[in-house]
Backbone bond lengths (Angstrom), bond angles and torsions (degrees), N, CA, C in turn:
res aa  C-N    CA-C-N  psi(-1)  N-CA   C-N-CA  omega(-1)  CA-C   N-CA-C  phi
1 T - - - 1.451 - - 1.528 109.45 -
2 D 1.301 116.21 136.64 1.459 122.39 179.89 1.528 109.56 -88.76
3 P 1.348 118.43 112.71 1.462 120.04 -177.06 1.522 114.12 -64.95
4 T 1.325 118.66 -14.28 1.465 119.51 177.42 1.529 111.43 -88.43
5 S 1.319 117.16 -7.08 1.462 121.34 179.69 1.523 110.58 -73.20
6 P 1.329 117.82 144.15 1.470 119.41 176.42 1.525 112.19 -66.05
7 Q 1.334 117.43 -13.78 1.466 120.92 178.22 1.523 112.18 -79.22
8 Y 1.328 118.15 -16.92 1.460 122.08 -174.07 1.525 110.61 -61.16
9 G 1.306 116.32 123.37 1.459 121.57 -179.67 1.511 113.41 97.31
10 R 1.305 117.19 -18.98 1.464 119.58 178.81 1.517 110.26 -75.34
11 I 1.316 116.02 150.75 1.456 121.71 176.55 1.530 106.66 -90.51
12 I 1.316 115.40 110.76 1.457 121.93 -175.22 1.532 109.74 -98.87
13 D 1.313 116.89 125.95 1.454 121.93 177.43 1.528 109.11 -64.92
14 P 1.330 118.00 128.21 1.469 119.75 -175.73 1.528 113.83 -69.62
15 Y 1.309 118.60 -18.69 1.461 120.89 179.46 1.529 111.83 -94.51
16 A 1.315 116.47 -44.74 1.466 120.29 -179.21 1.524 111.83 -81.41
17 L 1.343 116.12 -17.74 1.469 122.80 -178.82 1.521 112.35 58.93
18 E 1.325 115.91 34.25 1.459 122.36 175.24 1.526 108.58 -154.31
19 E 1.315 114.80 165.28 1.462 119.29 176.13 1.523 108.15 -73.46
20 I 1.308 116.68 135.53 1.455 121.55 -179.04 1.530 108.93 -108.81
21 Q 1.315 115.28 124.27 1.457 124.80 175.74 1.526 111.78 46.40
22 Y 1.311 119.06 -113.86 1.469 123.10 -172.93 1.527 111.14 -119.07
23 A 1.335 116.03 37.58 1.464 121.04 -178.60 1.522 112.44 -62.52
24 T 1.327 117.71 -39.24 1.463 120.51 -175.20 1.530 112.45 -67.56
25 P 1.350 120.13 -51.52 1.465 117.40 178.67 1.526 112.77 -65.96
26 C 1.323 117.66 -31.60 1.469 119.40 177.88 1.529 111.40 -71.03
27 F 1.343 117.12 -34.65 1.466 119.65 173.57 1.525 109.77 -61.82
28 A 1.332 116.78 -46.96 1.467 120.55 -179.67 1.528 110.66 -58.30
29 N 1.318 116.64 -42.72 1.462 120.98 179.83 1.530 111.00 -66.54
30 S 1.319 117.75 -47.54 1.470 121.47 -178.53 1.526 111.77 -64.78
31 A 1.327 116.08 -43.92 1.463 120.07 179.65 1.532 110.77 -64.20
32 T 1.318 116.74 -38.03 1.472 120.49 177.53 1.520 110.49 -60.69
33 L 1.312 117.00 -44.10 1.462 120.54 179.48 1.535 111.01 -61.92
34 L 1.333 116.69 -44.25 1.467 119.95 178.51 1.526 111.82 -63.21
35 L 1.329 116.39 -40.01 1.468 120.38 178.32 1.524 111.13 -66.79
36 K 1.319 115.97 -43.59 1.463 120.88 -177.96 1.531 111.46 -63.22
37 E 1.321 116.24 -34.37 1.460 120.57 -179.61 1.525 112.69 -85.31
38 G 1.342 117.63 -1.03 1.458 121.03 177.65 1.514 113.42 68.03
39 F 1.316 116.58 36.35 1.457 121.61 -175.12 1.525 112.87 -68.86
40 Y 1.346 117.96 -27.86 1.464 121.93 -175.60 1.522 111.63 -113.19
41 N 1.347 115.93 163.78 1.462 120.31 176.07 1.531 109.44 -71.51
42 A 1.313 117.23 169.88 1.469 122.04 -173.42 1.521 112.65 -61.42
43 S 1.313 117.27 -39.54 1.461 120.73 -177.97 1.531 111.23 -64.61
44 F 1.324 116.49 -49.43 1.459 119.23 -179.62 1.525 110.80 -70.99
45 S 1.324 117.34 -33.01 1.462 120.15 178.27 1.525 111.37 -61.02
46 A 1.326 117.45 -40.38 1.474 120.52 178.15 1.524 110.75 -63.93
47 F 1.335 116.31 -42.25 1.466 121.54 177.05 1.530 110.30 -61.87
48 L 1.337 116.57 -47.57 1.463 121.25 -178.11 1.528 111.61 -66.75
49 L 1.316 117.47 -37.42 1.461 120.18 178.04 1.527 110.76 -60.72
50 N 1.317 116.62 -42.96 1.465 120.83 177.42 1.522 110.51 -58.86
51 R 1.332 116.79 -48.06 1.469 121.13 -179.63 1.521 111.47 -66.26
52 T 1.319 117.23 -34.55 1.462 121.36 179.16 1.525 110.58 -65.65
53 I 1.321 116.31 -43.25 1.468 120.45 178.51 1.523 110.39 -64.15
54 L 1.327 117.51 -41.10 1.468 120.75 176.66 1.528 111.22 -60.96
55 A 1.318 116.74 -45.08 1.464 120.81 -179.81 1.530 110.86 -64.95
56 L 1.312 116.54 -41.82 1.463 119.96 178.98 1.520 110.86 -63.61
57 D 1.308 116.56 -43.14 1.460 121.05 177.76 1.526 110.89 -61.67
58 A 1.325 116.96 -43.16 1.467 121.03 178.80 1.529 110.95 -64.45
59 A 1.324 117.07 -39.90 1.468 120.53 -179.96 1.525 111.11 -66.93
60 I 1.321 116.89 -41.80 1.473 120.07 178.73 1.520 110.17 -65.92
61 T 1.326 117.18 -42.20 1.461 121.28 178.11 1.526 110.43 -61.00
62 A 1.320 117.14 -43.82 1.464 120.88 178.31 1.524 110.92 -61.79
63 L 1.325 116.30 -40.96 1.466 120.32 179.73 1.525 111.30 -65.02
64 V 1.317 116.92 -36.67 1.468 120.89 177.69 1.530 110.10 -62.61
65 F 1.337 116.60 -41.81 1.467 120.19 179.94 1.516 111.73 -73.30
66 G 1.327 118.13 -25.53 1.458 121.11 177.59 1.517 113.06 79.34
67 Q 1.312 115.60 -135.85 1.466 121.04 -176.00 1.514 110.76 -61.61
68 P 1.334 116.99 147.65 1.464 120.73 -175.27 1.522 113.51 -56.28
69 H 1.316 113.51 136.78 1.458 121.90 174.20 1.520 106.43 -146.35
70 G 1.319 116.67 96.74 1.460 119.92 -174.58 1.515 109.81 68.02
71 D 1.330 116.93 -128.75 1.463 121.70 179.76 1.525 112.66 -85.96
72 Q 1.300 117.91 -3.65 1.464 121.84 -176.17 1.527 110.69 -98.85
73 G 1.303 115.90 159.43 1.461 121.31 173.69 1.522 113.33 96.13
74 C 1.326 114.04 176.33 1.462 121.77 -178.29 1.523 110.32 -70.32
75 A 1.309 115.68 140.13 1.467 121.07 -179.03 1.517 110.39 -59.33
76 Q 1.304 115.39 126.06 1.460 123.26 174.79 1.527 112.62 53.17
77 G 1.326 117.27 26.72 1.458 121.99 175.96 1.518 115.68 72.81
78 H 1.313 118.04 24.07 1.466 121.65 -176.34 1.523 113.18 -94.47
79 C 1.307 117.99 39.35 1.468 121.67 -178.64 1.527 113.03 -58.03
80 N 1.317 117.43 -33.28 1.465 120.63 -178.00 1.518 112.42 -59.71
81 F 1.323 116.72 -24.34 1.457 120.41 -176.89 1.529 112.85 -98.19
82 Y 1.311 118.29 4.01 1.461 121.97 -179.01 1.534 112.10 -84.46
83 T 1.307 117.39 -34.97 1.466 121.93 -167.97 1.521 113.63 -59.36
84 M 1.316 117.95 -53.10 1.465 119.68 -173.82 1.536 112.54 -64.42
85 P 1.342 120.36 -48.75 1.471 116.88 178.66 1.530 112.78 -64.01
86 I 1.333 117.48 -32.23 1.463 119.75 176.22 1.523 110.32 -63.61
87 M 1.317 117.21 -45.80 1.465 120.12 -178.51 1.531 111.66 -65.30
88 Y 1.322 117.49 -40.81 1.471 120.15 177.09 1.529 111.04 -63.95
89 A 1.322 116.77 -41.17 1.465 120.01 178.84 1.526 110.71 -65.18
90 L 1.327 117.03 -44.03 1.470 120.16 178.47 1.521 111.21 -59.50
91 E 1.316 115.85 -44.66 1.463 120.22 179.80 1.532 111.26 -62.68
92 G 1.315 116.92 -43.48 1.459 120.68 -178.56 1.511 113.97 -70.71
93 L 1.330 116.91 -30.53 1.461 120.68 -176.92 1.534 113.09 -81.02
94 T 1.300 118.78 -10.29 1.467 119.98 -177.04 1.529 111.96 -59.77
95 D 1.328 117.30 -31.27 1.468 121.00 179.91 1.526 112.60 -93.58
96 L 1.333 117.21 -10.74 1.466 120.54 -172.93 1.520 114.16 -106.16
97 A 1.311 117.09 -32.09 1.469 120.65 -172.61 1.529 110.37 -113.70
98 P 1.332 116.32 152.97 1.469 119.43 174.99 1.533 110.44 -59.62
99 A 1.299 116.61 143.49 1.469 121.60 -175.85 1.526 112.42 -57.61
100 D 1.333 118.28 -32.74 1.462 120.66 -178.73 1.529 112.54 -75.00
101 K 1.324 117.90 -8.04 1.461 121.77 -179.41 1.524 112.94 -97.36
102 I 1.328 116.92 -15.31 1.468 118.93 -180.00 1.508 111.24 -120.81
């Protein structure tokens, strides 16, 4: 994966080969909850935290761009559904991730 690509951090559906609706912010929110509850061992938690931060960053970037325009913006125009999972993920990550990462 190319980290300079606008796709980096997005949750891509393996069949459609694109991000579907609000999968990325919901992944960030769900993964944050699992991390906060200590569901995984330390090794996998570190891996998941990295991916969660990437997904959150991608979701926030998409929300900033708004409606889809090429590779930028919210998947399929679902910006209205990005806000709440992003806010829950941000709130949950404050105790888990370094401040410069969120």
